[in-house]
Structures are given as C-alpha cells and as structure tokens.
N, C-alpha and C positions, 0 to 999 in steps of 0.2 A: 605303438607294438604289434607287430603281428603275431598272432595266435600258433605257436608252433605245434599243440597239439590238432589244431585244425588244419594247419599245412599237411602236418604226418598222416591225418585220413583223408585228406582231397589226394596226397601222391600216392597211399595206398589204393584207394579205390579205382584212379583214373588208370593206374597200371594193370591191373585185373582186367579191366574192361577193356582197356588198348589191347592186352593179348588175345584175349576171347573173340574179338572182332577178326581177327588177323588167323587165327589158329586156334581151333575149338579142342577143349580140355581132352586128353584120354581118360580112362574108367576111374584112374587113380587119382587124377587131379580132379577130376569132377565130385567124386566121393569126399576130399579135402574141402573142397569149395562149398559143398552142401551142409557139412559140419560146421562149417564158421557163416553160415549165413545171419545167425542171428549176431553174429558180430560186424556185419557190414557196416564197416566205418562212414558211408554218407547215405545216413537211414532217414533223412530230417525231412522229406519232401513227399508230396504225394504220389509221384511219379515213382519215387524209391520206393516208397510201400506198396504199390500195385507192382513194381520189378520182384521185388521180396517174395510176395503171394504166388508168381506166376513159377518162380524158382523151386518154392515148396510144391508148388502142385506139379512139376515138370518132375521133381523127386517122387512124388507118390503114385505118379503115373508110370515109373518104371522107364523114363527115357533114357536109355544111354548114349555111352560116348559116341556108338556107329552112327545112330539115327541121330544124333544132334550133327555129327561132320557131315551128313549126306544132306542135312536142311541147309546148313551153312553154305554149302558148296553150290547149291541149288539157288538159292538167295543172292549170291553175291557171282555168281557167274563162272564158277572154277568148272563147272559140269557142261553149260550151255548158258544161252543167252541170260544175262542176271534179272531176273526179278526186279532187284534192286539194287542198281548199280552204286557200290561203296566210296565212290569217288566224286567228291565236292565239284571237280569241273565236268562233270555229267548234269549235274544239277544245276549248277549257276550258269553255265556257258552257252550262248545264243546257238551255238551247233552240238551243244549236248555231247562232247566229246573228251576226252583225254587228255592230259599234256596240252593244256591251252593256258590262256595267260593266269588264269586262277591255280593252276596246277604250280607255274613258275614264280606267284605270288606267294605260295607255300612254302615252297624251296628255299627263297629269300628267308621266310621268316624262321624256318628252319635253322637257318647260318647265325642266326641272331644267338642260338645257343650252342653254335657247332656242332650242330647236328645234320645228317643227311638221310634219306630214304635208305635203305639197307639195300634194296637193287635199284639204284640210280640210273635213270634213265631208260630201265626194261621194263618196271612198273611203275606206275603213276604216285608221285609224293603225296598226294593228296586223298589217301584211302583214309577211311571214318577210323581204323586203329592206328595209324600214325598219328592222326592229328591229336586224338585222346592222349598219346603220348607225349605229344610234346605238352601239354598241360601237367601231367605227370613231371616230365623230368624239369618243365620250369619250378615246382614247387619242391622239387629235391636240391634244385640249385639254390634257391631260397632257405629252405632250412641247412644247406653247407656251408653258406654264407651266413648265417644267424650262429650257427656254432664256431663260425669265427670271430665272431664279433663284428661283423660287417652289416649293421641295420640297410645301410643304405645298398649296398650290393643285393640283399634280399628284397628290400622294395622296388629296384629296380627289376628283379626277376618276375617280380609278382605282376608289376606293370606288363613286361613282355607276354606274359600268360594272359592277362587280360585283354591285352590288343588282341592277342591270337582268338581269343574268345568272341569278340565284337566282331572283327573283322569275318572270321573264316565259318568256326563251329556253328555259332547261332543263326547265320545267314542260311545254312543247309541243312544241320544234322538234326534238330528236331522232326522236320519234315521228311527227311529219309528216313529216321529210327520208326516215325510213324506208319509208314509203307512196311518197314520191317514185321510190326506187330500185324498187319492185314493180312499180310503174304506169309509169312511162317509158318510152317508146319507143326514146329514144335513148340511147346511152352517156353522151353530154356530159352530159345533166340527170343522170344516175345519178352520173354523176361531181362534177358540181355539191353534188348532195346529199350525196354522203360527203364532199368537202372541205369542206362547210359544218358538218358533224360534229367532222371534226377539227379546226376553227377553235374553233369552243367548246370540245372540249377543252382545248386549247392554252390558252386566254382562263382557263378553271376552274383549270388548272394554274397558269397566271401568278399569279392574284389569291389561288389556297387556296379557291374555292369547291367543296364537293364536289358530284359529279357524280351522285350517287346516296343 
C-alpha cells in the first residue's frame, strides 16, 4: 500500500522546487518560504540538509528577491548565454541543442499524464522545472486515485513517475544541479539546487529506483 503521507510530502516539495526553477519568488513569497524551512517536507537526505543550511544562510545574508532573480536569469540564460543550461537536451544530446530527440521523448512522457509544456513549440519541454513538475503531478494523480479507492491507478501513476525519474531526471539533473552550486552567485540558488538533488534522492528511495 502506498504511503499517502509520503506521497503528499513529495508532491509538495517537488511543486515548490519546480516553481522556483522556472520563476523565482517575489519578496513576499520568499519570506513565506523562509518561515517554513523548518517544515520542509523532504528533509531526510544529506543533500536536503545541505540545501536547508544554504537557504538559512541566504536569509541571514539578507539576499532579497531581486538579487535571486538576477542570479537566476544569469544562470539559466534569460539575460545572456546560460552559465548552466536548464534543458535536458543540452546536457544529453550529442550536439548540445534544444528541441532534439531528448526533448521529444520528454514531451511524450508528459502526454502520459495529459500534460504539455506551457509554451509548447516556443520553449523547450525539458526545462528542469517542468521535469520536476512532472514528478509532482504524478504524485498528485496517485493521491487522487487513492482518494477515489483506486490503488491500481495510484500504482500506475507512481510507476510513470519512477520511469520518468530513471529515464530522464537521473540521467542529467544531478550533474546540472551540481554546476548550479558551482556557478551561482547567491546562496539561495545553491540551496535550491541542493534541495532539488535531495528531492530526487527522496523520490528514488520512495520508488526503489537506483541512483547509480
């Protein structure tokens, strides 16, 4: 039987991380996030512990939303050439280009949950934030299925998330997130990267997917 509390924690954690990789919080949301750090739902890994430490140091250093936003834009290429491309295809493709076969495979995986990238055809589907959101959505679908008394459907949604983790996130995200830690100017973005590694590790433990 699936652990609903764990599924809920995974859904919550991946949802927050997915959002922050796509768009950093404003000052109000940042303050709210910092107030809840002690309740972070995916705190049970070394990477998560490191990420929480960095997030607390970010708060102590007085990093505000604007500084974090600027760092995010420089890192992911909104302002110039990306220090760390946030797209799977760039890290896995032979030509290091977006919209290659890896992007299309991610798009197909999204369809298994009737999802699609919000700017389909204009921005790549395989952004780290969108891939993390797929895991969040698989957990939410599993919770909905359990609430409706359909354990088989819930297991199917978890398997979809586990397959996606194995075939996509684990193949590139840990290395990419390690580069974010190395290249980021803000403690917040370093913390976000480490919390993301911790979330991936937590989901791998939950689903039994080997990480190496």
